[in-house]
C-alpha positions as CSV (number, residue, x, y, z in Angstrom):
1,M,0.1,0.0,-0.2
2,Q,1.4,3.6,-0.8
3,F,1.4,6.7,1.3
4,V,-1.5,9.1,0.2
5,W,-1.1,12.3,2.5
6,R,-4.7,14.0,2.1
7,L,-3.3,17.4,2.1
8,Q,-0.9,17.2,-0.5
9,R,-2.7,19.1,-2.7
10,V,-2.7,21.9,-0.4
11,L,0.8,21.7,0.5
12,D,1.4,21.6,-3.2
13,L,-1.0,25.1,-3.6
14,K,1.1,26.8,-0.7
15,E,4.2,26.0,-2.8
16,K,3.1,27.5,-6.1
17,V,1.9,30.4,-3.9
18,E,4.9,31.1,-2.3
19,K,7.3,30.7,-5.6
20,V,4.8,33.5,-7.2
21,Q,5.1,35.9,-4.3
22,E,9.0,35.2,-4.4
23,A,8.9,36.1,-8.0
24,A,6.5,39.2,-7.0
25,L,9.4,40.1,-4.3
26,L,12.3,39.7,-6.8
27,R,10.4,42.1,-9.6
28,L,9.5,44.7,-6.7
29,A,13.0,44.7,-5.3
30,V,14.6,44.8,-9.2
31,E,11.7,48.5,-9.6
32,L,12.7,49.9,-6.1
33,T,16.5,49.4,-7.3
34,A,15.8,51.3,-10.3
35,A,13.4,53.9,-9.1
36,K,16.7,54.5,-6.2
37,M,19.0,54.9,-9.4
38,V,17.2,57.1,-11.1
39,Y,16.7,59.2,-7.9
40,L,20.2,59.2,-6.7
41,Q,21.1,60.1,-10.7
42,E,19.1,63.1,-10.5
43,K,19.8,64.3,-6.8
44,R,23.8,63.8,-8.0
45,Q,23.2,65.6,-11.4
46,L,21.7,68.7,-9.1
47,H,24.4,68.6,-6.9
48,E,26.9,68.6,-10.0
49,T,25.1,71.8,-11.5
50,M,25.0,73.5,-8.2
51,T,28.9,73.0,-7.9
52,A,29.6,74.0,-11.5
53,I,27.6,76.7,-11.0
54,G,29.6,78.1,-8.2
55,K,33.1,77.5,-10.1
56,S,31.9,79.6,-12.8
57,S,32.9,82.6,-13.2
58,P,31.3,85.9,-11.2
59,G,29.7,87.5,-14.5
60,K,28.3,83.9,-15.6
61,R,27.6,83.0,-12.0
62,L,24.3,85.4,-11.3
63,P,22.5,84.2,-14.6
64,Q,23.1,81.0,-14.0
65,Q,22.1,80.9,-10.8
66,Q,18.6,83.1,-11.5
67,F,18.2,80.3,-14.0
68,F,18.7,77.5,-11.4
69,L,16.7,79.0,-8.9
70,K,13.8,79.5,-11.4
71,Y,13.6,75.8,-11.7
72,A,14.5,74.7,-8.3
73,A,11.2,74.4,-6.5
74,Y,10.1,71.9,-9.9
75,D,13.3,70.0,-9.0
76,N,12.4,69.8,-5.1
77,E,9.1,68.6,-5.7
78,R,10.1,66.1,-8.5
79,L,12.6,64.8,-6.0
80,G,9.7,64.8,-3.0
81,Q,7.8,62.9,-5.3
82,Q,10.2,60.6,-5.8
83,S,11.5,60.2,-2.6
84,L,7.5,59.3,-1.3
85,T,7.7,56.9,-4.2
86,L,10.7,55.3,-3.1
87,Q,8.9,55.1,0.4
88,K,6.0,53.6,-0.4
89,M,7.9,51.0,-2.5
90,E,9.9,50.0,0.6
91,A,6.9,49.8,2.6
92,L,5.1,47.3,0.2
93,Q,8.3,45.6,0.2
94,K,8.5,44.9,3.8
95,E,5.2,44.1,3.5
96,K,5.6,41.6,0.7
97,I,8.6,40.2,2.5
98,A,6.2,39.2,5.8
99,E,3.7,37.8,4.0
100,L,7.0,35.9,2.6
101,V,7.9,34.6,5.7
102,E,4.2,34.1,7.0
103,L,3.6,31.5,3.6
104,K,7.2,29.8,4.3
105,Q,6.1,29.1,7.9
106,A,3.1,27.8,6.9
107,R,4.4,25.8,4.2
108,K,7.5,24.4,6.7
109,G,4.5,23.3,9.2
110,M,2.1,21.4,6.6
111,Q,5.8,19.6,5.2
112,K,6.4,18.7,9.2
113,M,2.5,17.4,9.2
114,R,3.0,15.7,5.9
115,T,6.4,13.7,7.8
116,E,4.9,12.5,10.7
117,A,1.8,11.3,8.7
118,K,4.0,9.5,6.7
119,R,6.2,8.1,9.7
120,A,3.1,6.9,11.4
121,F,1.8,5.3,8.0
122,E,5.1,3.6,8.0
123,T,4.9,2.4,11.6
124,Q,1.3,1.2,11.0
125,Q,2.4,-0.2,7.9
126,E,5.5,-2.7,9.7
127,K,3.2,-3.5,12.4
128,R,0.5,-5.0,9.9
129,Q,3.1,-6.6,7.9
130,Q,4.5,-8.1,11.4
131,K,1.2,-9.4,12.3
132,E,0.6,-10.7,8.9
133,S,4.3,-12.8,9.0
134,D,3.1,-13.8,12.7
135,D,0.1,-15.0,11.7
136,L,1.2,-17.1,8.8
137,A,3.7,-18.2,11.2
138,N,1.1,-19.5,13.9
139,S,-0.9,-21.2,10.9
140,A,2.3,-23.0,9.8
141,F,3.2,-24.0,13.2
142,A,-0.8,-25.3,13.9
143,H,-0.7,-26.9,10.8
144,K,2.5,-29.0,11.0
145,R,1.5,-29.6,14.7
146,R,-1.7,-31.1,13.4
147,N,-0.3,-33.2,10.8
148,P,3.0,-33.9,12.1
149,S,4.0,-36.2,9.0
């Protein structure tokens, strides 16, 4: 007789859901990394622009500063929006990680239950086989005792 665990489909489903969650978390991590790179590049570009304006000659500096300050509010707003988006993505990532940890724990618990059920099944099978073997030996002994020929 072969071991059949009635919750095997549920365990298989949990494993598939876990793999889907891992893939989603990986995609989110890639998106988050790309967004961070864009954010840091834009911050670095603004810093380089300010440094270049500071190094320019006094005659060119004033018009460059005016031009820079004219669009600084827009740049700051855009960087603020990017920062907010990054914070939301990081919060979502933490949430997804917590969900994945919970899924992994549930799957491991089910795997442990399956292992215990299989061990109990195997023990029961061994006992049944031993009983059958004992019954056969007793029958053979009783048969020999009745027919001593």
